[in-house]
C-alpha positions in Angstrom: 0.0 0.0 0.0 1.6 3.2 -1.1 -1.0 5.7 0.1 -0.3 7.6 3.3 -3.8 9.0 3.0 -5.4 5.6 3.0 -3.3 4.6 6.0 -4.5 7.7 7.8 -8.1 6.8 7.0 -7.6 3.2 8.3 -6.0 4.6 11.5 -8.9 6.9 12.0 -11.3 4.0 11.5 -9.6 2.2 14.4 -9.8 5.3 16.5 -13.5 5.7 15.7 -14.1 2.0 16.6 -12.4 2.4 19.9 -14.2 5.6 20.8 -17.5 4.2 19.5 -18.1 7.1 17.1 -20.7 5.3 15.0 -21.4 8.1 12.5 -17.7 8.8 11.8 -17.0 5.1 11.5 -19.8 4.6 9.0 -18.6 7.5 6.8 -15.0 6.3 6.9 -15.9 2.7 6.2 -18.0 3.8 3.2 -15.0 5.9 2.0 -12.6 2.9 2.4 -15.0 0.7 0.5 -15.3 3.2 -2.3 -11.5 3.5 -2.5 -11.0 -0.3 -2.6 -13.7 -0.6 -5.3 -11.9 2.0 -7.5 -8.6 0.2 -7.0 -10.1 -3.2 -7.8 -12.1 -1.9 -10.9 -9.0 -0.1 -12.3 -6.6 -2.9 -11.4 -4.3 -0.3 -9.9 -2.6 -0.1 -6.5 -4.1 2.5 -4.2 -2.2 5.8 -4.3 -2.8 9.1 -2.7 -3.9 10.3 -6.1 -6.6 7.7 -6.3 -7.7 8.5 -2.7 -8.0 12.2 -3.6 -10.0 11.4 -6.7 -12.4 9.3 -4.7 -12.7 12.0 -2.0 -13.3 14.7 -4.6 -15.9 12.6 -6.4 -17.6 11.7 -3.1 -17.8 15.3 -2.0 -19.3 16.3 -5.3 -21.9 13.5 -5.1 -22.8 14.5 -1.5 -23.2 18.1 -2.6 -25.6 17.0 -5.4 -27.5 14.8 -2.9 -27.9 17.8 -0.6 -29.4 19.9 -3.4 -31.8 17.1 -4.2 -32.7 16.5 -0.5 -33.4 20.2 0.0 -35.5 20.3 -3.2 -37.5 17.3 -1.9 -37.9 18.9 1.6 -35.8 16.2 3.3 -33.9 18.7 5.6 -33.3 16.0 8.2 -31.1 14.1 5.8 -29.1 17.1 4.8 -27.2 17.2 8.1 -26.0 13.6 7.6 -24.6 14.4 4.1 -23.0 17.7 5.4 -21.4 15.7 8.2 -19.9 13.2 5.7 -18.5 16.1 3.6 -16.8 17.6 6.6 -15.2 14.2 7.4 -14.0 13.8 3.8 -12.5 17.3 3.8 -10.2 16.3 6.5 -8.3 14.1 4.0 -8.4 16.4 1.0 -5.5 18.7 0.3 -6.0 22.3 1.4 -8.5 24.1 -0.9 -7.2 26.7 -3.2 -8.5 30.3 -3.1 -9.9 31.8 -6.3 -6.9 34.1 -6.5 -4.5 31.2 -6.4 -6.4 29.5 -9.2 -6.4 32.7 -11.3 -2.6 32.9 -10.8 -2.2 29.3 -11.8 -4.3 29.9 -14.9 -2.1 32.9 -15.8 1.0 30.8 -15.3 -0.3 28.0 -17.5 -1.5 30.5 -20.2 2.0 31.8 -20.4 3.8 28.4 -20.4 1.4 26.9 -23.1 1.1 30.1 -25.2 -2.7 29.9 -24.9 -4.2 33.0 -26.4 -7.9 32.5 -27.1 -11.0 30.4 -26.5 -9.7 27.7 -28.9 -6.9 27.0 -26.4 -9.2 26.2 -23.5 -8.5 22.4 -23.8 -4.7 23.1 -23.5 -5.2 25.1 -20.3 -7.7 22.7 -18.8 -5.5 19.7 -19.4 -2.7 21.4 -17.5 -4.7 22.9 -14.6 -7.1 20.0 -13.9 -4.6 17.7 -12.2 -3.3 20.7 -10.1 -6.7 21.7 -8.7 -8.5 18.4 -8.5 -10.1 18.0 -5.2 -8.9 21.5 -4.2 -11.2 23.8 -6.1 -14.6 23.4 -7.8 -14.1 22.1 -11.4 -17.0 24.1 -12.8 -15.6 27.3 -11.4 -12.2 26.5 -12.8 -13.7 26.1 -16.3 -15.4 29.5 -15.9 -12.2 31.2 -14.8 -10.3 29.7 -17.7 -12.9 30.9 -20.1 -12.7 34.4 -18.7 -8.9 34.4 -18.9 -9.0 33.3 -22.5 -11.4 36.0 -23.7 
C-alpha cells in the first residue's frame, strides 16, 4: 500500500471504533470501501492520487445529494450528508483560493502560449490535475474561459 492518506483513513477507522463514534465510523468505512472498489475496478494499486480522486468525487456526489434533498424537503437528511462532507474534507489537500487558481491559470497560459478560447483544452489539461479536489471544477472552467477571452 503506497498511500499515506489511505493509512490515515484506516488509522482513523480504528480510533472511531475504539471511541464508539458510529457516524464517523460509517462515513470512513464507506469511504474505504469506495477507494477499494476504484482500485479493484481499475486494477491499480491505491495511491494518494486515487484516494483524492475518490474523495473529490464523493464530496461532489454528497453536494448534489444535498441539493436534491433540499428540493425534496428532506432537511433531516441534509445534516448527515454535510457531516460526511466535513469528514471527507479532513483528508483532501487544502483548498485553493480563487486568487490562487487565477494565478495558476495565468502561469499555464504563459507556459502553453494559450491566447484565445480555442486554447481552452490546452489550459484545462494542465490545470485540472493541479486543482483536482482542491477547487470546484465548474468554477475552474469559468475562470479559464474568462482568462482566454
